[in-house]
Residue frames as qw, qx, qy, qz and C-alpha x, y, z in Angstrom:
[[0.762, -0.481, -0.322, 0.290, 95.02, 138.97, 73.82],
 [0.057, 0.894, -0.185, 0.403, 96.62, 142.02, 75.64],
 [0.750, -0.052, -0.439, 0.492, 99.77, 141.62, 77.61],
 [0.253, -0.918, 0.007, -0.306, 100.15, 143.70, 80.70],
 [0.632, 0.187, -0.487, 0.573, 103.26, 144.35, 82.68],
 [0.514, -0.784, -0.310, 0.156, 103.53, 145.33, 86.31],
 [0.276, 0.832, -0.237, 0.420, 105.58, 148.49, 86.74],
 [0.719, -0.157, -0.455, 0.501, 108.57, 148.17, 88.96],
 [0.293, -0.931, -0.186, 0.116, 108.54, 150.68, 91.80],
 [0.362, 0.840, -0.240, 0.325, 111.17, 153.37, 91.36],
 [0.407, -0.736, 0.488, -0.234, 112.67, 152.85, 94.80],
 [0.910, -0.125, 0.394, 0.033, 113.06, 149.11, 94.10],
 [0.769, 0.587, 0.036, 0.251, 114.83, 149.77, 90.77],
 [0.187, 0.850, -0.305, 0.388, 117.27, 152.12, 92.40],
 [0.745, -0.605, 0.250, -0.132, 118.08, 149.97, 95.36],
 [0.337, 0.629, -0.700, 0.025, 121.69, 148.87, 95.43],
 [0.871, -0.098, -0.481, -0.007, 122.55, 145.29, 96.28],
 [0.464, -0.777, 0.323, -0.279, 123.55, 145.01, 99.92],
 [0.962, -0.199, 0.170, 0.076, 124.90, 141.39, 100.13],
 [0.773, 0.437, -0.088, 0.450, 128.01, 141.97, 97.88],
 [0.056, 0.760, -0.267, 0.590, 129.05, 144.88, 99.94],
 [0.741, -0.559, 0.253, -0.273, 128.60, 142.94, 103.13],
 [0.972, 0.069, 0.061, 0.217, 130.80, 140.16, 101.73],
 [0.587, 0.565, -0.090, 0.573, 133.39, 142.67, 100.70],
 [0.329, -0.902, 0.046, -0.277, 133.34, 144.67, 103.93],
 [0.803, -0.509, 0.177, 0.254, 136.03, 142.62, 105.73],
 [0.738, 0.191, 0.221, 0.609, 138.41, 142.88, 102.77],
 [0.163, 0.823, 0.148, 0.523, 137.66, 146.56, 102.25],
 [0.525, -0.844, 0.055, -0.099, 138.34, 147.27, 106.00],
 [0.831, -0.301, 0.236, 0.404, 141.61, 145.30, 105.91],
 [0.557, 0.457, 0.222, 0.657, 142.80, 147.07, 102.72],
 [0.066, -0.909, -0.115, -0.395, 141.86, 150.41, 104.31],
 [0.639, -0.751, 0.145, 0.081, 143.97, 149.71, 107.38],
 [0.825, -0.125, 0.313, 0.452, 146.93, 148.11, 105.54],
 [0.496, 0.322, 0.344, 0.729, 147.15, 150.61, 102.71],
 [0.042, -0.861, -0.318, -0.395, 145.08, 153.59, 103.65],
 [0.542, -0.816, -0.031, 0.201, 146.89, 154.42, 106.90],
 [0.672, -0.203, 0.266, 0.661, 150.37, 154.50, 105.33],
 [0.305, 0.545, 0.405, 0.668, 149.17, 156.74, 102.59],
 [0.263, -0.911, -0.226, -0.223, 147.58, 159.19, 105.11],
 [0.673, -0.637, 0.069, 0.370, 150.63, 159.04, 107.28],
 [0.609, 0.132, 0.343, 0.703, 152.82, 159.73, 104.16],
 [0.131, 0.738, 0.379, 0.543, 150.66, 162.65, 103.23],
 [0.470, -0.874, -0.120, 0.031, 150.81, 164.16, 106.74],
 [0.702, -0.432, 0.170, 0.540, 154.58, 163.77, 106.94],
 [0.527, 0.419, 0.335, 0.660, 155.02, 165.53, 103.60],
 [0.037, -0.859, -0.163, -0.485, 153.76, 168.75, 105.16],
 [0.643, -0.763, 0.054, 0.037, 156.13, 168.48, 108.13],
 [0.232, 0.744, -0.599, 0.183, 159.80, 169.04, 108.92],
 [0.939, -0.273, 0.113, -0.178, 160.26, 165.37, 109.84],
 [0.362, 0.665, -0.636, 0.146, 163.89, 164.43, 110.58],
 [0.609, 0.029, -0.759, 0.230, 165.68, 161.80, 112.74],
 [0.044, -0.145, 0.534, -0.832, 164.98, 163.96, 115.86],
 [0.652, -0.096, -0.054, -0.750, 161.19, 163.38, 115.27],
 [0.753, 0.016, -0.650, -0.104, 161.81, 159.68, 115.33],
 [0.395, 0.042, -0.687, 0.608, 163.09, 160.08, 118.91],
 [0.197, -0.647, -0.676, 0.293, 159.93, 161.86, 120.10],
 [0.096, -0.305, -0.024, 0.947, 160.52, 165.51, 119.14],
 [0.431, 0.651, 0.507, -0.365, 157.38, 167.18, 117.92],
 [0.491, 0.246, 0.520, 0.654, 157.27, 167.74, 114.16],
 [0.066, 0.535, 0.105, -0.836, 156.91, 171.32, 112.83],
 [0.561, 0.627, 0.539, 0.032, 154.42, 172.01, 110.13],
 [0.280, -0.385, 0.342, 0.810, 156.04, 173.64, 107.08],
 [0.537, 0.604, 0.117, -0.577, 153.17, 173.73, 104.64],
 [0.847, 0.522, 0.101, 0.001, 154.17, 173.20, 101.03],
 [0.107, -0.851, 0.494, 0.143, 157.93, 173.86, 101.68],
 [0.618, -0.199, 0.743, 0.162, 158.88, 170.24, 101.22],
 [0.650, 0.576, 0.491, 0.069, 157.07, 170.22, 97.82],
 [0.244, 0.962, -0.090, -0.080, 158.75, 173.45, 96.82],
 [0.321, -0.685, 0.632, 0.167, 162.18, 172.11, 97.72],
 [0.687, 0.057, 0.716, 0.113, 161.52, 168.93, 95.73],
 [0.568, 0.707, 0.415, 0.069, 160.10, 170.46, 92.65],
 [0.113, 0.970, -0.201, -0.077, 162.88, 173.10, 92.56],
 [0.556, -0.538, 0.597, 0.211, 165.64, 170.49, 92.74],
 [0.668, 0.622, -0.256, -0.317, 166.65, 170.22, 89.16],
 [0.317, 0.554, -0.768, 0.048, 169.85, 168.29, 89.77],
 [0.255, -0.146, 0.884, -0.363, 168.24, 165.90, 92.14],
 [0.573, 0.319, 0.625, -0.423, 164.50, 165.07, 91.75],
 [0.627, 0.650, -0.008, -0.429, 164.02, 166.07, 88.14],
 [0.241, 0.587, -0.750, -0.188, 167.24, 164.38, 87.01],
 [0.252, -0.094, 0.943, -0.198, 166.34, 161.21, 88.74],
 [0.606, 0.439, 0.481, -0.457, 162.75, 161.26, 87.44],
 [0.534, 0.669, -0.331, -0.397, 163.90, 161.88, 83.84],
 [0.081, 0.452, -0.887, -0.053, 166.37, 159.02, 84.15],
 [0.422, 0.082, 0.834, -0.347, 163.68, 156.78, 85.58],
 [0.654, 0.542, 0.223, -0.479, 161.26, 157.53, 82.77],
 [0.453, 0.619, -0.568, -0.298, 163.89, 156.89, 80.00],
 [0.053, -0.306, 0.945, -0.100, 164.90, 153.74, 81.70],
 [0.541, 0.267, 0.659, -0.449, 161.23, 152.64, 82.03],
 [0.626, 0.613, -0.095, -0.473, 160.55, 153.43, 78.35],
 [0.317, 0.521, -0.774, -0.168, 163.52, 151.17, 77.28],
 [0.203, -0.125, 0.937, -0.254, 162.52, 148.37, 79.47],
 [0.608, 0.398, 0.472, -0.499, 158.84, 148.36, 78.42],
 [0.580, 0.616, -0.329, -0.420, 159.75, 148.57, 74.71],
 [0.162, 0.425, -0.890, -0.035, 162.20, 145.64, 74.95],
 [0.344, 0.027, 0.857, -0.381, 159.86, 143.58, 77.09],
 [0.653, 0.468, 0.291, -0.520, 156.89, 143.97, 74.77],
 [0.555, 0.596, -0.469, -0.340, 158.84, 143.38, 71.54],
 [0.147, 0.349, -0.924, 0.057, 160.70, 140.32, 72.87],
 [0.431, 0.118, 0.754, -0.482, 157.59, 138.99, 74.65],
 [0.707, 0.487, 0.087, -0.505, 155.57, 139.20, 71.40],
 [0.454, 0.558, -0.659, -0.220, 158.39, 137.51, 69.38],
 [0.070, -0.191, 0.951, -0.232, 158.67, 134.61, 71.87],
 [0.556, 0.272, 0.561, -0.550, 154.92, 134.24, 71.97],
 [0.686, 0.548, -0.196, -0.437, 154.83, 134.00, 68.21],
 [0.273, 0.451, -0.849, -0.026, 157.73, 131.55, 68.25],
 [0.325, -0.051, 0.858, -0.395, 155.80, 129.37, 70.78],
 [0.723, 0.411, 0.252, -0.494, 152.81, 129.21, 68.35],
 [0.597, 0.617, -0.421, -0.293, 155.00, 128.14, 65.42],
 [0.110, 0.455, -0.878, 0.102, 157.27, 125.59, 67.02],
 [0.645, -0.149, -0.724, -0.197, 156.40, 121.99, 67.82],
 [0.714, -0.635, -0.202, -0.214, 155.19, 120.65, 71.21],
 [0.824, -0.210, -0.209, 0.483, 158.68, 119.58, 72.52],
 [0.393, 0.276, -0.057, 0.875, 160.39, 122.88, 71.74],
 [0.300, -0.649, -0.148, -0.683, 157.47, 124.85, 73.13],
 [0.804, -0.531, -0.264, 0.039, 157.71, 122.87, 76.36],
 [0.721, -0.070, -0.153, 0.673, 161.38, 123.66, 76.66],
 [0.111, 0.485, 0.071, 0.865, 160.68, 127.34, 76.05],
 [0.537, -0.666, -0.226, -0.466, 157.94, 127.36, 78.64],
 [0.843, -0.378, -0.257, 0.284, 160.09, 125.56, 81.19],
 [0.542, 0.132, -0.101, 0.824, 162.94, 128.02, 80.66],
 [0.130, -0.572, -0.104, -0.803, 160.58, 131.02, 81.14],
 [0.708, -0.604, -0.292, -0.221, 159.16, 129.48, 84.22],
 [0.770, -0.189, -0.238, 0.560, 162.63, 129.13, 85.75],
 [0.254, 0.299, -0.019, 0.919, 163.36, 132.82, 85.10],
 [0.381, -0.585, -0.232, -0.677, 159.98, 133.76, 86.52],
 [0.795, -0.522, -0.308, -0.023, 160.32, 131.63, 89.65],
 [0.627, 0.070, -0.327, 0.703, 163.80, 132.91, 90.59],
 [0.306, -0.813, -0.330, 0.370, 163.57, 135.54, 93.47],
 [0.338, 0.917, 0.035, 0.210, 164.35, 139.04, 92.32],
 [0.305, -0.861, 0.408, 0.008, 167.25, 139.57, 94.71],
 [0.772, -0.220, 0.555, 0.219, 168.83, 136.24, 93.99],
 [0.682, 0.602, 0.339, 0.239, 168.54, 136.81, 90.25],
 [0.143, 0.976, -0.104, 0.128, 170.18, 140.18, 90.58],
 [0.513, -0.684, 0.510, 0.094, 173.05, 138.90, 92.64],
 [0.816, 0.095, 0.505, 0.266, 173.66, 136.10, 89.98],
 [0.542, 0.759, 0.188, 0.307, 173.78, 138.63, 87.13],
 [0.155, -0.948, 0.270, -0.065, 176.02, 140.92, 89.19],
 [0.703, -0.424, 0.539, 0.186, 178.37, 137.96, 89.60],
 [0.757, 0.445, 0.399, 0.265, 178.30, 137.27, 85.88],
 [0.374, 0.830, 0.030, 0.412, 179.54, 140.88, 85.28],
 [0.631, -0.728, 0.012, 0.267, 181.88, 140.95, 88.30],
 [0.149, 0.922, -0.349, -0.080, 185.05, 142.97, 87.87],
 [0.157, -0.616, 0.772, 0.005, 187.53, 140.32, 88.93],
 [0.316, -0.059, 0.946, -0.041, 185.71, 136.95, 88.72],
 [0.617, 0.446, 0.194, -0.619, 182.92, 137.65, 86.22],
 [0.721, 0.239, 0.624, 0.183, 182.03, 135.11, 83.52],
 [0.481, 0.861, 0.163, 0.008, 181.76, 137.95, 80.93],
 [0.047, -0.890, 0.440, 0.111, 185.27, 139.31, 81.54],
 [0.574, -0.312, 0.740, 0.159, 186.69, 135.79, 81.53],
 [0.692, 0.460, 0.544, 0.117, 184.94, 134.96, 78.22],
 [0.401, 0.916, -0.026, -0.021, 185.97, 138.15, 76.56],
 [0.255, -0.733, 0.604, 0.179, 189.61, 137.57, 77.62],
 [0.638, -0.068, 0.746, 0.176, 189.54, 134.11, 76.06],
 [0.599, 0.656, 0.453, 0.076, 187.79, 135.26, 72.83],
 [0.294, 0.953, -0.062, 0.044, 189.64, 138.49, 72.10],
 [0.813, 0.162, -0.224, 0.512, 193.02, 137.48, 73.51],
 [0.070, 0.558, -0.245, 0.790, 193.14, 140.76, 75.51],
 [0.277, -0.205, -0.765, 0.544, 192.86, 141.01, 79.27],
 [0.299, -0.574, -0.300, -0.701, 189.47, 142.11, 80.33],
 [0.626, -0.448, -0.565, 0.297, 189.95, 141.11, 83.96],
 [0.322, -0.347, -0.282, 0.834, 189.45, 144.09, 86.12],
 [0.103, -0.240, -0.355, -0.898, 187.09, 145.91, 83.72],
 [0.139, 0.317, 0.674, -0.653, 184.11, 147.31, 85.67],
 [0.017, -0.405, -0.728, -0.554, 180.81, 147.07, 83.95],
 [0.288, -0.739, -0.603, 0.080, 178.82, 148.55, 86.83],
 [0.375, -0.476, -0.131, 0.784, 180.92, 151.67, 87.40],
 [0.000, -0.005, 0.399, 0.917, 180.01, 153.28, 84.10],
 [0.434, 0.295, 0.471, -0.709, 176.34, 154.45, 84.33],
 [0.599, 0.364, -0.373, -0.608, 175.66, 153.53, 80.63],
 [0.459, 0.161, -0.870, -0.076, 176.76, 149.95, 81.00],
 [0.141, 0.033, 0.773, -0.618, 175.17, 149.85, 84.47],
 [0.568, 0.316, 0.234, -0.723, 171.74, 150.63, 82.97],
 [0.551, 0.345, -0.638, -0.413, 172.40, 148.23, 80.07],
 [0.250, 0.057, -0.940, 0.225, 172.83, 145.40, 82.55],
 [0.253, 0.185, 0.620, -0.719, 169.95, 146.61, 84.65],
 [0.600, 0.313, -0.170, -0.716, 167.71, 146.77, 81.59],
 [0.483, 0.204, -0.830, -0.190, 168.69, 143.20, 80.77],
 [0.073, -0.038, -0.894, 0.441, 167.80, 142.04, 84.29],
 [0.418, 0.261, 0.338, -0.802, 164.46, 143.80, 84.32],
 [0.627, 0.316, -0.389, -0.596, 163.48, 142.47, 80.89],
 [0.363, 0.167, -0.916, 0.033, 164.69, 138.95, 81.78],
 [0.085, 0.157, 0.825, -0.536, 162.44, 138.91, 84.88],
 [0.443, 0.382, 0.249, -0.772, 159.45, 140.49, 83.12],
 [0.327, 0.297, -0.677, -0.588, 159.55, 138.52, 79.90],
 [0.020, -0.141, -0.989, 0.030, 157.83, 135.30, 81.16],
 [0.231, 0.513, 0.618, -0.550, 154.62, 137.05, 82.26],
 [0.325, 0.585, -0.159, -0.726, 154.35, 139.13, 79.12],
 [0.216, 0.243, -0.848, -0.418, 155.09, 136.10, 76.87],
 [0.056, 0.227, 0.958, -0.163, 152.56, 133.83, 78.57],
 [0.306, 0.568, 0.422, -0.637, 149.80, 136.49, 78.48],
 [0.370, 0.535, -0.377, -0.659, 150.37, 137.28, 74.76],
 [0.122, 0.146, -0.948, -0.257, 150.60, 133.60, 73.94],
 [0.178, 0.382, 0.840, -0.342, 147.31, 132.95, 75.63],
 [0.326, 0.637, 0.147, -0.683, 145.74, 135.75, 73.69],
 [0.260, 0.478, -0.606, -0.580, 147.22, 134.74, 70.33],
 [0.054, 0.016, 0.997, 0.058, 145.98, 131.11, 70.73],
 [0.330, 0.498, 0.641, -0.482, 142.41, 132.38, 70.81],
 [0.336, 0.487, -0.335, -0.733, 142.51, 133.61, 67.23],
 [0.864, 0.279, 0.316, -0.275, 140.42, 131.34, 65.03],
 [0.517, -0.247, 0.655, 0.492, 142.70, 129.23, 62.78],
 [0.490, 0.585, 0.614, 0.202, 140.26, 129.62, 59.95],
 [0.109, 0.978, 0.065, -0.164, 140.86, 133.44, 59.84],
 [0.345, -0.664, 0.545, 0.378, 144.60, 132.96, 59.59],
 [0.535, 0.076, 0.760, 0.362, 144.27, 130.29, 56.88],
 [0.418, 0.798, 0.430, 0.053, 141.85, 132.47, 54.86],
 [0.065, -0.935, 0.192, 0.291, 144.43, 135.29, 55.09],
 [0.440, -0.415, 0.702, 0.377, 147.18, 133.01, 53.93],
 [0.548, 0.405, 0.695, 0.228, 145.05, 131.78, 51.01],
 [0.247, 0.940, 0.227, -0.065, 144.46, 135.43, 50.05],
 [0.646, 0.570, -0.089, 0.500, 148.18, 135.92, 49.70],
 [0.286, -0.906, 0.178, -0.258, 149.07, 137.59, 52.99],
 [0.623, 0.335, -0.606, 0.364, 152.50, 136.87, 54.17],
 [0.600, -0.354, -0.609, 0.378, 153.49, 136.34, 57.82],
 [0.204, -0.119, -0.254, 0.938, 154.10, 139.95, 58.67],
 [0.320, -0.217, -0.293, -0.874, 150.86, 141.03, 57.08],
 [0.609, -0.413, -0.654, -0.177, 148.90, 138.42, 58.99],
 [0.471, -0.298, -0.517, 0.650, 150.57, 139.59, 62.19],
 [0.080, -0.026, -0.028, 0.996, 149.87, 143.30, 61.44],
 [0.405, -0.162, -0.379, -0.816, 146.30, 142.97, 60.18],
 [0.738, -0.314, -0.510, -0.310, 144.90, 140.07, 62.26],
 [0.705, -0.243, -0.555, 0.369, 146.99, 138.92, 65.21],
 [0.284, 0.022, -0.334, 0.898, 148.00, 142.34, 66.58],
 [0.387, -0.310, -0.103, -0.862, 144.56, 143.97, 66.38],
 [0.733, -0.322, -0.561, -0.211, 143.12, 140.82, 67.98],
 [0.684, -0.384, -0.429, 0.447, 145.38, 141.11, 71.12],
 [0.179, 0.566, -0.036, 0.804, 145.56, 145.01, 71.12],
 [0.552, -0.710, -0.068, -0.432, 143.61, 145.18, 74.41],
 [0.913, -0.310, -0.106, 0.245, 145.96, 142.73, 76.00],
 [0.611, 0.277, -0.078, 0.737, 149.06, 144.68, 74.73],
 [0.110, -0.726, -0.020, -0.678, 147.52, 147.88, 76.15],
 [0.754, -0.635, -0.026, -0.170, 147.14, 146.43, 79.63],
 [0.891, -0.103, -0.055, 0.439, 150.55, 144.89, 79.53],
 [0.409, 0.533, -0.042, 0.739, 152.13, 148.16, 78.52],
 [0.321, -0.763, 0.026, -0.561, 150.46, 150.04, 81.33],
 [0.869, -0.495, 0.009, 0.013, 151.32, 147.43, 83.94],
 [0.810, 0.089, -0.049, 0.577, 154.98, 147.24, 82.73],
 [0.200, 0.679, -0.083, 0.701, 155.27, 151.02, 82.87],
 [0.589, -0.720, 0.057, -0.363, 154.07, 150.96, 86.52],
 [0.937, -0.302, 0.002, 0.177, 156.30, 148.03, 87.48],
 [0.727, 0.278, -0.032, 0.627, 159.46, 149.36, 85.72],
 [0.040, 0.769, -0.050, 0.636, 159.03, 152.92, 86.95],
 [0.583, -0.697, 0.190, -0.372, 158.90, 151.82, 90.63],
 [0.899, 0.087, -0.361, 0.232, 161.66, 149.19, 90.40],
 [0.339, -0.853, 0.306, -0.252, 163.81, 149.16, 93.50],
 [0.864, -0.385, 0.316, 0.068, 165.36, 145.87, 94.40],
 [0.848, 0.354, 0.171, 0.356, 167.34, 145.34, 91.27],
 [0.266, 0.837, -0.126, 0.461, 168.80, 148.88, 91.30],
 [0.475, -0.790, 0.297, -0.248, 169.64, 148.87, 94.95],
 [0.907, -0.231, 0.318, 0.150, 171.30, 145.41, 94.87],
 [0.749, 0.495, 0.120, 0.423, 173.22, 146.22, 91.70],
 [0.067, 0.884, -0.212, 0.411, 174.49, 149.48, 93.14],
 [0.684, -0.635, 0.345, -0.104, 175.67, 147.54, 96.19],
 [0.928, 0.097, 0.214, 0.288, 177.71, 145.22, 93.91],
 [0.578, -0.149, 0.241, 0.765, 179.58, 148.05, 92.24],
 [0.253, 0.711, 0.438, 0.489, 177.50, 150.84, 90.86],
 [0.177, 0.091, -0.172, 0.965, 177.76, 154.58, 91.35],
 [0.005, 0.580, 0.749, -0.320, 174.72, 155.45, 93.44],
 [0.069, 0.611, 0.080, -0.784, 174.61, 159.25, 92.49],
 [0.219, 0.365, -0.516, -0.744, 174.69, 158.51, 88.78],
 [0.259, -0.071, -0.919, -0.289, 172.44, 155.43, 88.77],
 [0.213, 0.197, 0.686, -0.668, 169.60, 156.33, 91.12],
 [0.174, -0.426, -0.695, -0.552, 166.03, 155.69, 90.04],
 [0.358, -0.529, 0.001, -0.769, 163.03, 157.26, 91.69],
 [0.830, -0.446, -0.302, -0.144, 162.40, 154.35, 94.09],
 [0.765, -0.118, -0.305, 0.555, 165.96, 154.26, 95.37],
 [0.168, 0.432, -0.071, 0.883, 166.11, 158.03, 95.48],
 [0.556, -0.626, -0.120, -0.534, 163.09, 158.12, 97.88],
 [0.888, -0.347, -0.250, 0.170, 164.70, 155.44, 100.05],
 [0.604, 0.140, -0.204, 0.758, 168.08, 157.26, 100.15],
 [0.077, -0.562, -0.029, -0.823, 166.36, 160.63, 100.87],
 [0.680, -0.560, -0.079, -0.466, 164.41, 159.23, 103.81],
 [0.937, -0.335, -0.077, 0.058, 166.16, 156.24, 105.32],
 [0.776, 0.135, -0.122, 0.604, 169.77, 157.07, 104.49],
 [0.210, 0.410, -0.082, 0.884, 169.80, 160.88, 104.87],
 [0.177, -0.400, -0.694, 0.572, 166.97, 161.05, 107.47],
 [0.208, 0.137, -0.044, -0.967, 164.89, 163.67, 105.56],
 [0.185, 0.330, 0.924, -0.045, 161.54, 161.90, 105.99],
 [0.290, 0.680, 0.306, -0.599, 159.51, 165.01, 105.22],
 [0.246, 0.587, -0.481, -0.602, 161.15, 165.43, 101.85],
 [0.040, -0.049, 0.979, 0.196, 160.90, 161.74, 101.19],
 [0.286, 0.482, 0.759, -0.331, 157.26, 161.90, 102.01],
 [0.312, 0.692, -0.019, -0.650, 156.78, 164.78, 99.50],
 [0.166, 0.419, -0.754, -0.478, 158.53, 162.85, 96.82],
 [0.122, 0.113, 0.985, -0.045, 156.46, 159.84, 97.66],
 [0.362, 0.605, 0.490, -0.513, 153.17, 161.77, 97.30],
 [0.320, 0.637, -0.346, -0.610, 154.33, 163.13, 93.94],
 [0.051, 0.244, -0.935, -0.251, 155.25, 159.69, 92.86],
 [0.309, 0.349, 0.841, -0.274, 151.82, 158.31, 93.95],
 [0.456, 0.676, 0.203, -0.541, 150.07, 160.87, 91.71],
 [0.243, 0.520, -0.666, -0.476, 152.38, 159.90, 88.82],
 [0.068, -0.025, 0.996, 0.045, 151.42, 156.28, 89.32],
 [0.398, 0.499, 0.639, -0.428, 147.79, 157.14, 89.46],
 [0.361, 0.656, -0.235, -0.620, 148.11, 158.98, 86.19],
 [0.185, 0.343, -0.862, -0.324, 149.66, 155.92, 84.63],
 [0.124, 0.178, 0.959, -0.182, 146.96, 153.61, 86.22],
 [0.423, 0.374, 0.262, -0.783, 143.97, 155.75, 85.23],
 [0.541, 0.317, -0.529, -0.572, 143.69, 154.32, 81.68],
 [0.279, 0.092, -0.955, 0.030, 144.07, 150.74, 83.01],
 [0.128, 0.245, 0.755, -0.594, 141.50, 151.18, 85.75],
 [0.467, 0.394, 0.035, -0.791, 139.01, 152.86, 83.40],
 [0.504, 0.269, -0.693, -0.440, 139.37, 150.09, 80.78],
 [0.157, -0.042, -0.965, 0.208, 138.90, 147.38, 83.45],
 [0.293, 0.314, 0.561, -0.708, 135.74, 149.05, 84.76],
 [0.557, 0.378, -0.221, -0.706, 134.31, 149.28, 81.30],
 [0.416, 0.168, -0.862, -0.235, 135.00, 145.67, 80.59],
 [0.016, -0.129, -0.896, 0.424, 133.27, 144.70, 83.80],
 [0.438, 0.375, 0.293, -0.763, 130.13, 146.68, 82.87],
 [0.469, 0.260, -0.604, -0.589, 129.93, 144.78, 79.45]]
């Protein structure tokens, strides 16, 4: 018995599905208007001398790449802020991933009651609005009425009242790092916990019977199993921490030195909204967009590959 197959026409095999694109057309159009227009407007503004006078109707003069030259040659301004932002981002991402992994491992080992308490505590931190949380932490480290100064005065017997934690850039970023990590820890912990719970118990039991201790089981089994999740979390955390704005701006308003504690997001805002140099701010924004695209490239490529599997 001979089996015959009917060849599929080449045009039919290459035809792309139309219905999915029709269903997505509305969302694509909305995203194009909501995100595409601001990006195009930002790009155009970055090639213009756009100041407060242009907001009042004065025509903008085209200056070509002059804004980019001014930004990239500003060592004390742009490059200092960018370096500060990258170092701050690296510290936040490292602490967030380490603490998130430790708490996720703790949730696996503890009983149901304690795990529920940890989950509720993380949900409370996650649910608190960013601005409200920053204000609360700013009050805790307040110069005159802060809980930390009051507690240190009681413990050490020396007067800490009047000590400014936010005026010193080093302690400012220590507090800011704590706030960022505190807010990002729930998402990272829950994601890692979900991945770790998918590891077959038989594999961990077999490794324990073979004499592997806890650290060896983590290094050889648990960490490789969730490595793809860790990679995605690291990339997302880098993006989120590099463009942080609300916490920095609010903490500066409470008592920080703006010139010594600016990050890239606040620097763009101050250059444009505060100083009125919208063309320069546009150039910084475009450069920052390319930096973000570079950080997002690996994440997007990995997501596309997983969708194709």
